[in-house]
C-alpha positions as CSV (number, residue, x, y, z in Angstrom):
1,M,-0.3,5.2,-27.7
2,N,-2.8,4.3,-25.1
3,S,-4.9,6.8,-23.1
4,K,-4.8,6.9,-19.3
5,K,-8.5,5.2,-19.5
6,D,-7.3,2.4,-21.5
7,M,-4.3,1.6,-19.4
8,I,-6.4,1.8,-16.2
9,M,-9.4,-0.4,-17.9
10,N,-6.7,-2.8,-19.0
11,L,-5.6,-3.1,-15.5
12,F,-9.1,-3.6,-14.3
13,K,-9.8,-6.2,-16.8
14,A,-6.7,-8.1,-15.9
15,L,-7.7,-7.9,-12.2
16,K,-11.2,-8.8,-13.1
17,L,-12.8,-5.4,-11.4
18,E,-15.5,-3.5,-12.6
19,V,-16.1,0.2,-12.0
20,P,-18.5,0.6,-9.4
21,E,-22.0,2.4,-10.3
22,G,-21.8,6.1,-10.6
23,F,-18.1,6.7,-11.1
24,F,-16.6,7.8,-14.1
25,F,-13.2,8.4,-15.3
26,S,-11.9,11.8,-16.1
27,E,-9.3,11.5,-18.8
28,R,-7.9,14.9,-18.2
29,F,-7.1,14.4,-14.6
30,G,-6.5,10.4,-14.7
31,L,-8.8,9.4,-12.1
32,F,-12.4,8.2,-11.2
33,Q,-14.9,10.7,-9.6
34,K,-18.2,10.6,-8.1
35,V,-20.4,13.3,-6.4
36,N,-23.3,13.3,-3.8
37,K,-24.6,16.9,-2.7
38,K,-22.0,18.3,-0.6
39,I,-19.1,16.0,-1.1
40,Y,-17.2,14.6,-3.9
41,V,-14.6,11.6,-4.2
42,Y,-11.6,11.0,-6.2
43,V,-10.3,7.5,-6.6
44,V,-6.7,7.9,-7.8
45,P,-4.1,5.7,-9.4
46,E,-0.6,6.6,-8.8
47,M,2.0,5.1,-10.9
48,H,0.1,1.7,-11.0
49,T,1.2,0.6,-7.7
50,R,-0.4,3.0,-5.4
51,W,-3.7,4.3,-5.2
52,K,-5.8,6.9,-2.8
53,V,-9.3,8.1,-2.3
54,Q,-9.9,11.7,-1.5
55,A,-12.9,13.6,-0.5
56,Y,-13.5,17.2,-1.1
57,E,-16.2,19.5,0.2
58,R,-18.0,21.0,-3.0
59,G,-17.6,24.9,-3.5
60,T,-14.3,25.0,-1.8
61,A,-10.8,25.3,-3.0
62,A,-9.0,23.6,0.0
63,M,-7.2,20.5,0.6
64,C,-8.8,17.4,0.8
65,S,-11.2,16.5,3.8
66,L,-10.6,13.1,3.9
67,E,-7.8,10.5,2.4
68,A,-6.7,7.0,2.5
69,R,-4.0,5.4,0.5
70,I,-3.0,1.7,-0.4
71,H,0.4,0.3,-1.8
72,W,1.4,-2.7,-3.6
73,E,4.7,-3.2,-1.4
74,E,4.9,-0.6,1.2
75,T,4.5,-3.0,4.0
76,G,7.1,-5.2,5.6
77,E,4.9,-8.4,5.0
78,V,5.4,-8.1,1.2
79,H,8.3,-10.2,1.1
80,N,6.2,-13.1,2.8
81,L,3.2,-13.2,0.3
82,S,3.5,-15.0,-3.3
83,R,2.8,-13.0,-6.4
84,E,-0.7,-14.3,-6.3
85,E,-1.4,-13.2,-3.1
86,L,0.0,-9.7,-3.6
87,I,-2.1,-9.6,-6.8
88,M,-5.3,-10.4,-4.7
89,R,-4.5,-8.2,-2.1
90,Y,-3.7,-4.9,-4.5
91,R,-7.0,-6.2,-6.3
92,N,-9.3,-6.2,-2.8
93,N,-7.5,-2.9,-1.7
94,I,-8.5,-1.2,-4.9
95,I,-12.1,-2.5,-4.2
96,K,-11.6,-1.1,-0.5
97,L,-10.9,2.4,-1.8
98,F,-14.2,2.5,-3.7
99,R,-16.1,1.2,-0.9
100,L,-14.7,3.9,1.2
101,A,-15.5,6.6,-1.2
102,D,-19.1,5.2,-1.3
103,N,-19.1,5.4,2.4
104,W,-17.9,8.8,2.5
105,L,-20.4,9.9,-0.1
106,E,-23.3,8.9,2.1
107,K,-22.2,9.9,5.3
108,Y,-21.0,13.1,4.3
109,G,-23.4,14.2,1.5
110,E,-26.0,16.0,3.7
111,S,-23.4,17.7,5.8
112,M,-19.6,18.1,6.2
113,D,-20.0,19.0,9.8
114,E,-18.2,16.1,11.4
115,V,-15.7,15.3,8.8
116,E,-12.9,16.3,10.9
117,K,-13.8,13.7,13.5
118,D,-13.6,11.0,10.8
119,I,-10.2,8.8,11.2
120,Y,-9.5,9.6,7.4
121,S,-9.3,13.3,8.1
122,P,-5.9,14.8,7.9
123,F,-7.3,17.3,10.8
124,C,-8.6,14.5,12.9
125,E,-7.6,15.0,16.6
126,S,-6.7,11.8,17.2
127,G,-4.4,11.7,14.2
128,W,-4.8,10.7,10.5
129,Q,-5.1,7.0,10.0
130,G,-5.2,7.0,6.2
131,K,-1.5,6.9,5.5
132,D,-1.3,3.2,4.4
133,I,-4.4,1.0,4.9
134,T,-2.9,-1.7,2.7
135,T,-3.3,-4.3,5.3
136,R,-6.1,-2.8,7.5
137,N,-9.5,-3.6,7.5
138,L,-11.8,-1.0,6.4
139,E,-12.9,1.3,9.1
140,V,-16.0,3.5,8.3
């Protein structure tokens, strides 16, 4: 039986994706991880059709500080796309999550003081905007 890592790496190969520099796959938890000083991020595959990126403050045992999700077929426009268009969007969205993770690592590595103002924070006063970023442009 294939390991979680083998399955994900086979998906990456099929999508012609490479794991971005500095991320490593945790076989135990089935996700990619990266750390920068006060923050660590996870890029998490969920049942092969959904992915999410989450950020946590190091040294805490709380819920995530930031989160954004993508879906294969969550949006209403999915029926208007060809299979090739869906695959390309899925590929680009996985890349988008890794970029967002790197942005968070850079932005909040030194200090998490402003994290609750981020639109991807569940505590953002204007409302969390990370529930489904499948068809949205990357906002940093």
